[in-house]
C-alpha positions as CSV (number, residue, x, y, z in Angstrom):
1,M,-49.4,39.6,-9.6
2,N,-50.4,37.3,-6.7
3,A,-48.7,37.2,-3.3
4,D,-47.3,34.0,-2.0
5,A,-48.4,32.3,1.3
6,T,-46.3,34.7,3.4
7,G,-47.9,37.8,1.7
8,S,-44.8,38.9,-0.1
9,L,-44.5,39.3,-3.8
10,P,-42.2,37.1,-5.8
11,P,-39.3,38.9,-7.5
12,A,-39.5,39.8,-11.2
13,G,-39.0,36.9,-13.6
14,G,-40.4,34.3,-11.2
15,M,-37.0,33.6,-9.6
16,P,-37.0,32.5,-5.9
17,P,-35.5,35.0,-3.5
18,P,-31.8,34.5,-2.9
19,S,-30.8,32.6,0.3
20,S,-29.3,34.7,3.0
21,A,-26.9,32.0,4.1
22,P,-23.7,31.7,2.1
23,P,-23.1,28.5,0.2
24,K,-21.1,25.9,2.0
25,S,-17.6,25.4,0.5
26,V,-16.6,21.8,-0.3
27,G,-13.1,20.9,0.9
28,F,-10.5,19.9,-1.6
29,F,-10.1,16.3,-0.5
30,R,-13.9,15.8,-0.3
31,R,-14.2,17.1,-3.8
32,V,-11.5,14.8,-5.0
33,W,-13.2,11.8,-3.3
34,K,-16.5,12.7,-4.9
35,R,-14.9,12.8,-8.3
36,L,-12.9,9.6,-7.6
37,R,-16.1,7.7,-6.8
38,R,-17.3,8.3,-10.3
39,D,-14.2,6.7,-11.8
40,R,-15.1,3.0,-11.9
41,Y,-11.6,1.9,-12.8
42,A,-10.0,3.8,-9.9
43,M,-12.7,2.4,-7.5
44,T,-12.0,-1.1,-8.8
45,G,-8.3,-0.6,-8.0
46,L,-9.2,0.7,-4.5
47,V,-11.4,-2.3,-3.8
48,V,-8.6,-4.7,-5.0
49,I,-6.1,-3.0,-2.8
50,G,-8.4,-3.0,0.2
51,S,-9.1,-6.7,-0.3
52,M,-5.4,-7.4,-0.4
53,F,-4.9,-5.6,2.9
54,L,-7.7,-7.6,4.5
55,I,-6.3,-10.9,3.2
56,S,-2.8,-10.0,4.4
57,Y,-4.0,-9.0,7.9
58,F,-6.3,-12.0,8.4
59,A,-3.8,-14.4,6.8
60,P,-3.3,-16.4,10.1
61,V,-7.0,-17.3,10.2
62,I,-7.2,-17.8,6.4
63,A,-4.3,-20.2,5.9
64,N,-2.9,-22.0,8.9
65,N,-2.3,-25.5,10.2
66,K,-3.7,-24.5,13.6
67,P,-7.4,-24.3,14.4
68,I,-9.1,-21.0,14.9
69,V,-10.9,-22.3,17.9
70,M,-10.2,-25.5,19.8
71,R,-11.0,-27.2,23.1
72,W,-7.8,-27.9,25.1
73,E,-7.8,-29.1,28.7
74,D,-11.5,-28.1,29.2
75,R,-10.8,-24.6,27.9
76,L,-11.4,-22.8,24.6
77,I,-8.2,-21.4,23.1
78,F,-7.6,-19.7,19.8
79,P,-4.2,-20.8,18.3
80,A,-4.7,-19.1,14.9
81,V,-6.2,-16.0,16.3
82,A,-3.3,-15.7,18.7
83,E,-1.1,-14.8,15.7
84,L,-3.3,-11.8,15.0
85,F,-3.2,-10.5,18.6
86,P,-0.1,-12.2,20.1
87,I,0.3,-10.0,23.2
88,R,-3.3,-10.3,24.4
89,Y,-3.7,-14.1,23.9
90,L,-0.2,-15.2,24.7
91,V,-0.3,-13.4,28.0
92,Q,-3.6,-15.0,28.8
93,Y,-2.5,-18.5,27.5
94,P,1.3,-18.7,27.3
95,E,1.1,-22.3,26.4
96,I,-0.3,-21.4,22.9
97,A,3.2,-20.2,21.9
98,N,4.5,-23.8,22.3
99,L,1.4,-25.5,20.9
100,D,2.2,-27.9,18.0
101,F,-1.1,-28.9,16.5
102,D,-1.4,-29.8,12.8
103,I,-5.1,-30.1,11.8
104,V,-4.1,-31.9,8.6
105,K,-2.2,-34.7,10.3
106,H,-3.8,-34.9,13.7
107,D,-7.3,-35.7,14.9
108,R,-9.5,-32.7,14.4
109,S,-12.1,-33.6,17.0
110,A,-10.7,-31.0,19.4
111,A,-10.9,-28.3,16.7
112,L,-14.2,-26.4,16.7
113,A,-13.3,-24.0,13.8
114,V,-10.5,-24.4,11.3
115,P,-9.1,-22.0,8.6
116,P,-10.4,-22.5,5.0
117,I,-6.8,-23.3,3.9
118,R,-5.5,-25.8,6.4
119,Y,-1.8,-25.6,5.6
120,S,1.0,-23.5,7.1
121,P,3.0,-21.4,4.6
122,I,6.3,-22.8,6.0
123,A,5.4,-26.4,6.7
124,T,7.1,-28.8,4.4
125,S,6.0,-32.2,3.1
126,L,8.4,-34.0,0.7
127,D,5.7,-36.6,-0.1
128,D,3.5,-33.8,-1.6
129,R,6.3,-31.9,-3.5
130,L,5.4,-30.3,-6.8
131,Q,1.7,-31.3,-6.7
132,K,-0.5,-29.8,-9.4
133,P,-3.5,-27.7,-8.4
134,S,-6.2,-29.9,-7.0
135,R,-9.0,-30.0,-4.5
136,R,-6.5,-30.6,-1.7
137,H,-4.0,-28.0,-2.8
138,W,-5.9,-25.3,-4.7
139,L,-2.8,-23.8,-6.3
140,G,-0.4,-26.8,-6.0
141,T,2.7,-27.2,-4.0
142,D,6.3,-26.1,-4.4
143,E,9.6,-28.1,-4.5
144,L,9.4,-28.7,-0.7
145,G,5.7,-29.6,-0.6
146,R,4.6,-26.3,0.8
147,D,1.1,-25.2,-0.1
148,V,1.3,-22.4,-2.7
149,V,-2.0,-20.7,-1.9
150,A,-1.0,-20.5,1.8
151,R,2.4,-19.0,0.9
152,M,0.7,-16.5,-1.4
153,V,-1.8,-15.4,1.3
154,H,1.0,-14.8,3.8
155,G,3.3,-13.3,1.1
156,A,0.7,-10.6,0.3
157,G,1.5,-8.9,3.6
158,I,5.2,-8.8,2.7
159,S,4.7,-7.2,-0.6
160,L,2.2,-4.6,0.7
161,K,4.3,-3.8,3.7
162,V,7.4,-3.2,1.5
163,G,5.4,-1.0,-0.8
164,L,3.9,1.2,1.9
165,V,6.9,1.5,4.2
166,A,9.4,2.2,1.3
167,T,7.1,4.8,-0.2
168,G,6.6,6.3,3.2
169,I,10.3,6.8,3.6
170,S,10.6,8.2,0.1
171,L,7.6,10.6,0.8
172,V,9.3,12.0,3.9
173,I,12.7,12.5,2.2
174,G,11.1,13.9,-1.0
175,L,8.7,16.3,0.8
176,L,11.5,17.6,3.1
177,L,14.0,18.3,0.4
178,G,11.4,19.5,-2.1
179,A,9.8,21.9,0.4
180,L,13.1,23.4,1.3
181,A,14.2,23.9,-2.3
182,G,10.8,25.3,-3.5
183,Y,10.2,27.6,-0.5
184,Y,13.6,29.2,0.0
185,G,14.9,29.1,-3.6
186,G,18.2,30.8,-4.3
187,I,21.3,28.9,-3.3
188,T,19.2,26.3,-1.3
189,D,17.3,25.5,-4.4
190,V,20.4,25.2,-6.5
191,L,22.2,22.9,-4.1
192,L,19.2,20.6,-3.5
193,S,18.3,20.5,-7.1
194,R,21.9,19.3,-7.9
195,V,21.5,16.6,-5.3
196,I,18.3,15.5,-6.8
197,E,19.9,15.4,-10.3
198,V,22.9,13.4,-9.0
199,V,20.7,10.8,-7.4
200,T,18.6,10.6,-10.5
201,C,21.6,10.0,-12.7
202,F,22.7,6.8,-10.9
203,P,21.4,3.6,-12.5
204,F,18.8,2.6,-10.0
205,T,19.2,-1.2,-10.4
206,F,22.9,-1.2,-9.9
207,L,22.6,1.3,-7.0
208,I,20.1,-0.8,-5.0
209,L,22.0,-4.0,-5.8
210,A,25.3,-2.5,-4.6
211,V,23.7,-1.2,-1.4
212,I,22.0,-4.5,-0.6
213,A,25.2,-6.5,-1.3
214,F,26.8,-4.9,1.8
215,L,23.8,-5.4,4.1
216,P,22.6,-8.6,5.7
217,P,19.5,-10.0,4.1
218,S,16.4,-8.5,5.8
219,I,13.0,-7.3,4.7
220,Y,13.6,-4.1,6.7
221,Y,16.8,-3.3,4.9
222,I,14.9,-3.7,1.6
223,M,12.3,-1.2,2.7
224,I,15.0,1.3,3.7
225,V,17.1,0.9,0.6
226,I,14.1,1.3,-1.7
227,G,12.9,4.3,0.3
228,I,16.2,6.2,0.2
229,T,16.7,5.6,-3.5
230,R,13.2,6.4,-4.9
231,W,12.5,9.9,-3.5
232,T,13.6,12.0,-6.4
233,D,10.3,12.2,-8.3
234,L,8.5,13.1,-5.1
235,A,11.1,15.8,-4.4
236,R,10.7,17.4,-7.8
237,Y,6.9,17.5,-7.5
238,A,7.1,19.0,-4.0
239,R,9.6,21.6,-5.2
240,G,7.3,22.7,-8.1
241,E,4.3,22.9,-5.9
242,F,6.0,24.9,-3.2
243,M,7.4,27.3,-5.8
244,R,3.9,27.8,-7.1
245,L,2.1,28.2,-3.8
246,K,4.6,30.3,-1.9
247,A,3.5,33.4,-3.9
248,R,-0.2,32.8,-3.5
249,E,-2.4,35.2,-1.4
250,F,-2.8,32.9,1.6
251,A,0.9,32.4,2.0
252,E,1.6,36.1,1.6
253,A,-1.2,36.9,4.2
254,A,0.3,34.4,6.7
255,R,3.8,36.0,6.2
256,A,2.3,39.5,6.7
257,L,0.7,38.4,10.0
258,G,4.2,37.3,11.2
259,A,3.9,33.6,10.9
260,S,7.2,31.7,10.9
261,D,8.6,29.9,7.9
262,A,8.0,26.5,9.5
263,K,4.3,27.4,10.2
264,I,3.8,28.6,6.7
265,I,5.3,25.5,5.3
266,V,3.6,23.0,7.5
267,R,0.1,24.6,8.0
268,H,-0.5,26.5,4.8
269,I,1.5,25.3,1.9
270,L,2.0,21.6,2.6
271,P,-1.7,20.7,2.8
272,N,-2.3,22.4,-0.5
273,S,0.6,20.7,-2.2
274,M,-0.2,17.1,-1.2
275,A,-2.5,16.1,-4.1
276,P,0.1,15.7,-6.9
277,V,2.7,14.3,-4.5
278,L,0.3,11.7,-3.2
279,V,-0.6,10.7,-6.8
280,T,3.1,10.1,-7.4
281,A,3.4,8.2,-4.2
282,T,0.6,5.9,-5.3
283,F,2.6,4.9,-8.4
284,G,5.7,4.6,-6.1
285,V,4.0,1.9,-4.1
286,A,3.4,-0.2,-7.2
287,N,7.1,0.3,-8.2
288,A,8.3,-0.8,-4.7
289,I,6.2,-4.0,-4.9
290,L,7.8,-4.8,-8.3
291,I,11.3,-4.1,-6.9
292,E,10.8,-6.3,-3.9
293,A,9.5,-9.1,-6.1
294,A,12.6,-8.7,-8.4
295,L,15.0,-8.7,-5.5
296,S,13.4,-11.8,-4.0
297,F,13.5,-13.5,-7.4
298,L,17.3,-12.8,-7.5
299,G,17.7,-14.1,-3.9
300,L,18.5,-10.7,-2.4
301,G,15.1,-10.0,-1.0
302,T,12.9,-11.9,1.5
303,Q,14.8,-14.9,2.7
304,P,13.4,-18.4,3.0
305,P,11.3,-19.7,4.7
306,T,9.5,-16.4,4.8
307,P,6.9,-16.5,2.0
308,S,6.8,-13.8,-0.7
309,W,5.5,-13.6,-4.2
310,G,9.0,-13.1,-5.6
311,G,10.3,-16.0,-3.6
312,I,7.7,-18.3,-5.1
313,L,8.7,-17.2,-8.5
314,A,12.4,-17.8,-7.7
315,S,11.6,-21.4,-6.6
316,A,10.2,-22.0,-10.1
317,R,13.4,-21.3,-11.9
318,E,14.7,-24.9,-11.5
319,Q,11.2,-26.4,-12.0
320,D,10.4,-25.8,-15.7
321,F,7.3,-28.0,-15.7
322,A,5.7,-26.5,-12.6
323,W,3.7,-23.9,-14.4
324,W,1.6,-23.0,-11.3
325,L,4.7,-21.7,-9.5
326,T,5.0,-18.9,-12.1
327,T,1.4,-18.3,-13.1
328,F,-0.3,-17.6,-9.8
329,P,2.3,-15.4,-8.1
330,G,2.9,-13.6,-11.3
331,L,-0.8,-12.9,-11.7
332,A,-1.0,-11.7,-8.1
333,I,1.9,-9.2,-8.7
334,F,0.2,-8.1,-12.0
335,V,-3.2,-7.5,-10.4
336,T,-1.8,-5.6,-7.4
337,V,0.5,-3.3,-9.5
338,T,-2.3,-2.7,-11.9
339,A,-4.7,-1.8,-9.1
340,Y,-2.3,0.8,-7.7
341,N,-1.7,2.2,-11.2
342,L,-5.5,2.5,-11.8
343,L,-5.9,4.2,-8.4
344,G,-3.0,6.6,-9.1
345,E,-4.5,7.6,-12.5
346,G,-7.8,8.1,-10.9
347,L,-6.3,10.3,-8.2
348,R,-4.4,12.3,-10.8
349,D,-7.6,13.0,-12.8
350,A,-9.7,13.7,-9.7
351,S,-7.3,16.2,-8.4
352,D,-7.0,18.0,-11.7
353,P,-9.9,20.5,-12.1
354,R,-9.3,20.6,-15.9
355,V,-10.5,17.0,-16.3
356,T,-14.2,16.5,-17.0
357,F,-15.2,13.1,-15.8
358,A,-18.5,13.2,-17.7
359,A,-16.6,13.3,-20.9
360,K,-13.8,10.9,-19.8
361,R,-15.9,8.1,-18.5
């Protein structure tokens, strides 16, 4: 038997000597992300959702009747960009707030850079009402002559904002009640479980319509109402996870070391119970977007002239021949909801160690 370069003999069987350093453990969320990246459907949904957020954030420079950069009184000002960062630019140039410059109707010689869609989502033009999709208006116009693609770009932010904020409210309520019920058990679990069952038994559609009927129309009230009525599924998942994890070794060790209940719940059990709850929350965002679109379609959601996808659909009810008013916003809602569902399914599979991605995909 020959010695290696260091003069030591290799172990029997030709196996390399074991490493003295212990293997590095991979965190749970890093492992979930690694598995999620192999799911092409979930990653497609994530890319679509990310693109929607970018479009909604940069909507003022994508669709606007104000220039991105223009020369005004021997200065360069940024009217469209000012809507992205209103405090910074309006303090520097307060006259931008009162600037009325329509790059479609006015001379564009002063404009150095204009948005790709040169229409405001709220600017009306009765001469252009109900125009079919064309090179001038890519997705047509509505009954007031407003450009549909501009309204859809700005309406994306409304739908995404409602979905995230409403789901965030549901997540806070569901985690709080589910954690208390699952951790303490006993009479606390019985009372909170009955509350969850009572809220679940109410017909959701009638409940949300009844609540909104007594509130003034506002997008913020819609977020709150959806959030306080859609937390039951999250609470049930959180309750089950806390009941399972509170008897695990790490929770018992923390309790034996004298940690308080609040510390055990927040620092030890909550991080380990978030995976199934976040998966449910992802599906909740898609449901909230559908609910907001339905409420806007019924006239109880976002009020005109604020653009929203459901509002565009509502404007098509009395325009039977304007097929573009139903096709394009309906397709946008379908794509966004499908993307969230694909991402939710991918997160569910990635967080479940029993799923083998090599066999699934």
